[in-house]
ZAMARGU-4260 file (C-alpha; in steps of 0.2 Angstrom, whole numbers, plus 5000, padded with zeros to 4 digits):
<rodrens>
0) 4935/5622/5362 | 4917/5623/5358 | 4911/5611/5344 | 4903/5625/5337 | 4920/5632/5330
5) 4920/5619/5316 | 4906/5630/5307 | 4917/5646/5309 | 4925/5654/5294 | 4940/5664/5302
10) 4957/5665/5295 | 4966/5678/5307 | 4972/5671/5324 | 4967/5687/5333 | 4949/5687/5327
15) 4949/5668/5332 | 4953/5675/5349 | 4939/5688/5348 | 4926/5675/5342 | 4931/5663/5356
20) 4928/5676/5371 | 4913/5682/5362 | 4905/5665/5360 | 4908/5663/5379 | 4900/5679/5384
25) 4885/5674/5373 | 4883/5656/5379 | 4884/5663/5397 | 4871/5676/5393 | 4852/5677/5394
30) 4850/5683/5377 | 4833/5676/5371 | 4834/5664/5385 | 4816/5659/5383 | 4816/5657/5364
35) 4833/5653/5359 | 4842/5660/5344 | 4853/5657/5329 | 4867/5671/5329 | 4877/5674/5314
40) 4893/5686/5318 | 4901/5696/5304 | 4917/5703/5309 | 4928/5716/5299 | 4946/5712/5303
45) 4950/5730/5296 | 4939/5739/5308 | 4948/5750/5321 | 4946/5739/5337 | 4948/5723/5327
50) 4965/5726/5318 | 4980/5718/5327 | 4985/5734/5337 | 4986/5740/5355 | 4968/5746/5354
55) 4963/5728/5350 | 4973/5721/5364 | 4965/5733/5376 | 4948/5728/5370 | 4952/5710/5372
60) 4957/5712/5390 | 4941/5721/5394 | 4931/5707/5386 | 4940/5693/5395 | 4937/5702/5411
65) 4919/5702/5408 | 4919/5683/5403 | 4928/5679/5420 | 4916/5690/5429 | 4903/5678/5423
70) 4900/5659/5425 | 4916/5648/5421 | 4906/5634/5412 | 4912/5630/5395 | 4896/5621/5391
75) 4887/5628/5377 | 4869/5634/5380 | 4854/5624/5375 | 4845/5633/5361 | 4858/5645/5356
80) 4870/5642/5341 | 4883/5656/5337 | 4894/5656/5321 | 4908/5668/5316 | 4913/5674/5299
85) 4927/5685/5295 | 4924/5696/5280 | 4938/5699/5266 | 4932/5715/5258 | 4918/5728/5257
90) 4909/5718/5243 | 4912/5701/5252 | 4904/5708/5267 | 4889/5713/5258 | 4887/5696/5249
95) 4891/5686/5264 | 4877/5695/5273 | 4864/5692/5260 | 4869/5673/5260 | 4867/5672/5279
100) 4851/5681/5281 | 4844/5670/5268 | 4850/5654/5277 | 4844/5661/5293 | 4826/5663/5287
105) 4826/5646/5278 | 4832/5637/5293 | 4820/5626/5302 | 4829/5628/5319 | 4819/5636/5332
110) 4822/5653/5340 | 4825/5671/5334 | 4837/5675/5319 | 4851/5688/5324 | 4865/5695/5315
115) 4878/5704/5325 | 4890/5716/5314 | 4907/5718/5322 | 4915/5734/5314 | 4912/5753/5312
120) 4900/5764/5302 | 4907/5759/5284 | 4905/5741/5288 | 4887/5743/5296 | 4882/5753/5281
125) 4890/5741/5268 | 4880/5727/5275 | 4864/5735/5279 | 4864/5743/5261 | 4867/5725/5253
130) 4853/5718/5263 | 4840/5731/5259 | 4845/5730/5240 | 4845/5712/5238 | 4834/5704/5251
135) 4822/5718/5257 | 4807/5706/5259 | 4816/5696/5273 | 4822/5710/5284 | 4807/5709/5295
140) 4813/5692/5300 | 4831/5696/5304 | 4837/5706/5318 | 4853/5716/5318 | 4865/5722/5332
145) 4879/5734/5327 | 4895/5733/5338 | 4905/5749/5341 | 4922/5742/5335 | 4926/5755/5321
150) 4936/5771/5319 | 4918/5778/5318 | 4903/5772/5327 | 4889/5783/5326 | 4877/5770/5319
155) 4882/5757/5333 | 4868/5751/5344 | 4879/5755/5360 | 4891/5768/5364 | 4904/5757/5370
160) 4910/5738/5369 | 4905/5736/5387 | 4887/5743/5384 | 4885/5732/5369 | 4890/5716/5378
165) 4878/5721/5392 | 4864/5723/5379 | 4868/5706/5371 | 4869/5698/5389 | 4850/5700/5392
170) 4841/5706/5376 | 4824/5699/5374 | 4816/5712/5362 | 4818/5722/5347 | 4814/5740/5341
175) 4812/5746/5324 | 4824/5759/5317 | 4823/5772/5302 | 4834/5775/5288 | 4838/5788/5274
180) 4837/5785/5256 | 4846/5797/5244 | 4838/5796/5227 | 4849/5804/5212 | 4840/5809/5196
185) 4848/5795/5188 | 4838/5782/5199 | 4853/5777/5210 | 4849/5775/5228 | 4862/5778/5243
190) 4857/5773/5260 | 4862/5781/5276 | 4858/5776/5294 | 4863/5791/5303 | 4866/5807/5293
195) 4868/5813/5275 | 4878/5829/5273 | 4885/5840/5259 | 4899/5852/5255 | 4912/5856/5269
200) 4906/5842/5280 | 4909/5829/5267 | 4925/5836/5263 | 4931/5834/5280 | 4925/5817/5280
205) 4935/5813/5264 | 4951/5820/5272 | 4948/5810/5288 | 4945/5794/5278 | 4962/5796/5270
210) 4971/5799/5286 | 4962/5789/5300 | 4974/5775/5301 | 4986/5788/5309 | 4977/5791/5325
215) 4960/5790/5334 | 4945/5795/5324 | 4940/5809/5336 | 4957/5817/5335 | 4959/5815/5317
220) 4941/5821/5313 | 4945/5837/5324 | 4961/5840/5316 | 4953/5839/5298 | 4939/5850/5303
225) 4951/5863/5306 | 4961/5859/5290 | 4945/5858/5280 | 4939/5875/5286 | 4955/5883/5279
230) 4955/5876/5262 | 4938/5870/5257 | 4931/5886/5249 | 4947/5887/5239 | 4944/5869/5232
235) 4926/5870/5232 | 4919/5887/5230 | 4901/5889/5237 | 4887/5888/5224 | 4869/5890/5224
240) 4856/5877/5231 | 4838/5876/5228 | 4830/5866/5241 | 4812/5861/5243 | 4808/5855/5261
245) 4791/5845/5264 | 4783/5849/5281 | 4766/5844/5288 | 4759/5861/5282 | 4766/5860/5265
250) 4782/5863/5257 | 4795/5878/5261 | 4809/5883/5249 | 4826/5889/5252 | 4838/5896/5240
255) 4856/5901/5241 | 4874/5897/5246 | 4875/5886/5262 | 4891/5882/5272 | 4883/5866/5279
260) 4868/5855/5273 | 4864/5840/5285 | 4849/5828/5284 | 4848/5816/5299 | 4836/5801/5300
265) 4830/5809/5316 | 4833/5823/5328 | 4845/5823/5343 | 4859/5816/5332 | 4878/5816/5335
270) 4891/5812/5323 | 4909/5817/5318 | 4918/5813/5335 | 4903/5816/5345 | 4896/5833/5339
275) 4878/5837/5343 | 4875/5844/5326 | 4856/5840/5327 | 4853/5844/5345 | 4834/5845/5345
280) 4819/5837/5337 | 4824/5844/5319 | 4833/5833/5308 | 4837/5844/5294 | 4850/5859/5296
285) 4855/5873/5284 | 4870/5884/5290 | 4873/5901/5281 | 4891/5905/5274 | 4903/5913/5286
290) 4920/5921/5287 | 4935/5910/5291 | 4935/5918/5308 | 4917/5916/5310 | 4918/5898/5306
295) 4932/5895/5319 | 4922/5904/5332 | 4906/5894/5330 | 4914/5877/5327 | 4916/5873/5346
300) 4897/5877/5348 | 4893/5861/5337 | 4900/5849/5350 | 4888/5854/5363 | 4873/5859/5351
305) 4874/5877/5355 | 4872/5882/5337 | 4854/5879/5339 | 4844/5896/5340 | 4859/5906/5331
310) 4853/5916/5316 | 4865/5908/5304 | 4858/5890/5308 | 4839/5885/5302 | 4832/5869/5307
315) 4818/5859/5300 | 4809/5843/5304 | 4805/5834/5288 | 4803/5817/5280 | 4808/5823/5263
320) 4819/5836/5255 | 4823/5838/5236 | 4839/5847/5232 | 4846/5855/5216 | 4864/5861/5216
325) 4873/5872/5204 | 4887/5860/5199 | 4897/5845/5207 | 4898/5843/5226 | 4903/5830/5239
330) 4890/5819/5248 | 4894/5810/5264 | 4883/5795/5270 | 4888/5789/5287 | 4906/5794/5284
335) 4907/5788/5266 | 4910/5801/5253 | 4902/5801/5235 | 4906/5813/5222 | 4889/5820/5214
340) 4889/5827/5196 | 4876/5839/5188 | 4867/5825/5181 | 4863/5818/5199 | 4851/5833/5203
345) 4838/5835/5208 | 4842/5823/5223 | 4829/5818/5234 | 4832/5813/5252 | 4819/5802/5262
350) 4817/5797/5278 | 4810/5780/5279 | 4804/5774/5296 | 4803/5757/5304 | 4813/5747/5293
355) 4827/5738/5303 | 4824/5727/5317 | 4837/5731/5330 | 4841/5720/5346 | 4836/5729/5362
</rodrens>
């Protein structure tokens, strides 16, 4: 057992096993091999691949095979410190991340400062939001890396667990990543790190969040995408929008009822079980209302991005959009759903570039 384990804060046995194999992989890696690093790993035991389940056991078998393929030395690598922290709730995850970020920056130990987030989109969003809200001034000094271990992993910095540990095994650089700020009329700021959407898509996310423990996220999302289409307009009749879209040449306005309203931090973005909803360079999409049969016909096109160029879909490249809606509506930020009221409008969406430092 590594002497580092005395600094871990772990309650669950299966998370302790995850920490042990991850620590071994990191100490056998070339992660910041020249500079060294202090690494704090935050673990969400409620995330899809980290709950005690058959999926978790399968993941652990893959990680152990990766570790066995590397050196068998148990000697900790000089210049690398790794600590694990099991979180207890969304609030605890955010406050613990802030505490660890402050500790990393104040530490006099040499090397890079890295925070690894083991969880899914909700976990990544909670922690990143807490850091930006409470300690934005130190985010330039803390590097983040988001492992794909949830039921939804659109925000993760790798598509698979194996790819994530391949990056961790040799990383020595960083990149800057953008985010989205959603400002309500009342001054509340919601953060998103992939997409913000409204209406039908947000309703599907709400249904998925209620039922995602029953099956895999892709299957559940596809099921409720069909269910949502059938019942959405009966529960949430489409109401008028007024949308002002900022573009390099000035602002353009769109008014009317829209089936889908989606704003991404960039173009070429997937979410919701792998849908290529923003398949080109544009990051804002409006979809006109359709009949029930029309919706069912075009839904498969979203999975391969083939809706681009269709007359019912209008795409824009923009850094800022102001939206006013005639009545309450659901808003989805990286899979988390918020109920917006009349007083929340006008709502402003802003794409903010180069905020997060991400390990590469």
